[in-house]
N, C-alpha and C positions, 0 to 999 in steps of 0.2 A: 022362543026361537027367533033368532035374528034373521031378518030378510035381507037379501042382496040389494044393493043400491045400483040402479042402472046408470052407467057412466054416460049414456047418450046426451043427457041434458048438459053435463059438464063439458063435454067435447064441443057441443054446438055453441055454448057460451064462449069457450076458449077460441074456437075458430072465428066466430063473429067478432069478438073484441080484437083479436090480433089482426084480422084482415082489415077491419075498419081503421085501426091505427096506422097500418102500413100503407093502405090505399091512399091516405091523405099525403104521405110524405114520399113514398117510394113506389110509384106506380109500376115499376119494372121488376120489383122484388116479389116473388111468390112465396107462399108459406104452405107447409104441410105439417099438420099437427097429429100427434099420436098419444094415446093413453096406454101405458104398458105396465105389466107386472113382472116381477122376477120369479121364475119357476126353477126349482132345483131339479136337475136331471142327473141320474146316476148312469154313467157310461158303462160299457161292457167290461172295462178293466176295473170297475169299482170306484173310479174317481168321480167326484161331484163337480158339476158344472152349473153355473147360473145362466139361464137363458131368458131373454126378454120376449114376452108374448103379448098380443093385444088383450086389453082388459075391457070387455063390453059391460061387465058388472063387477061389483066388489062388495065385500062384507065389512061391517063396521070394524074399525081397527086396522084394516088392510092398508098398506102403503103402496101407492102407485107412482109411476114415473110419467111426468108430462114432458114430452119432447117436441120441440118446434124446429123444423128444418127450414131454413131460408135459402132461396136461390136467386141470384141476380141474373135474370133473363134478358136484361137490357143490353144495348150496344156499348155502354160506357160503365165505368165503375159507379157504384151506388155510394154516395157520400153521406156522412152524418147519420148513420142508421141507428135507430133505437127500436127496441121491441118491448112493448108493455103488455103484460098478461095478467088477468085476474087469477087469484087463488079461487078455484071453483067453490061454489056454495057447498056446504056440508063437508068441506075438506079443511085440514089444518096443515100449513106449511111445515115441512121437516127442516129444522134448523141446520144451516150450513149446506143445504142440498142444491141451491141454485148454481148452475154451472154454465159456462160458455167461454170458449177460448177467445182471448183478446177482447173481453168485455169488462165493463165496470157495472156491478150490480147494485141497485138501490131498491128500496121497498116503500110501500105506502100503507098507512093505517087509516086513511080517510077516503076510501073508495076510489083512489087513483088521482086525486086532485093535486097532492104534493108527494114528493119522493125524497128520501134521505138515506144515508148510510144507517145500518142497524143501530149503531151506538147513539145516534142523534134522535132516534124515534121515541116519542113519548105519547102517552094516552091518558085521558082522564078516567079514573075508576068510577065505580058506581057511587062511591062516597065523595066524589068531586076532587079527590086528590090526584095530582099528576104523578104518574109512575113510568118507568121505562117500559117500552112496548116489547112484547115477546113474539115469537113465531105465530102463536095462536091469534095475534092481533093483526097480522099482515093481510091486507086485502088485495094487493097487487105487487107484482115484481116487474122491474124494468132492467133490461140489459142495454147498455150503450156500447156499440162497437167502437174500438179504438182506432181501427183502420177502415178505409173504404172496402167494399166488397167488389173485387174485380169481376168483370163480365164472365158469365158462364161458371161462376164459382158458387159453392154452397157451404153452409155451416150449420151448426145446431146449438141451441140453448136448451136447458132443461131444469126441472126442479122436481122434488118429491113432495107428496102430500099424503096425509093419513085421513081416511074416511072417519068422520066422527061417529 
């Protein structure tokens, strides 16, 4: 029997890492992080609708949505904003799922030390040979906002990951 994995640890890691990264550069930008799952609801008229709900736990193989909402609570626009977030332990990034309007997305395979576009990422296999990195190798995701965040504005970035 498979046991559910509690998402609390992943959320704490997510919050701690993102808050630490932003606190250094954007003291007036606040973050709210959520871990969600899609639930299919059948409406009274028989139509199916997908709804996002909080995911306090998950079963192996389940895909979750990690959503980070950023808000500029400062008096001026926040310049040169970037958000770096780990792929939580026991999770595998879902290819093509990183989203964020007006952002450039890069990935890390070395614990967040360096970031590149997906096509440029490589990793050494157990045999010592270098191979292209895939979604299962990604350790961190970075979103670089192309425009400043005006005061009193918010936005979101997100990605999906599957519990191993």
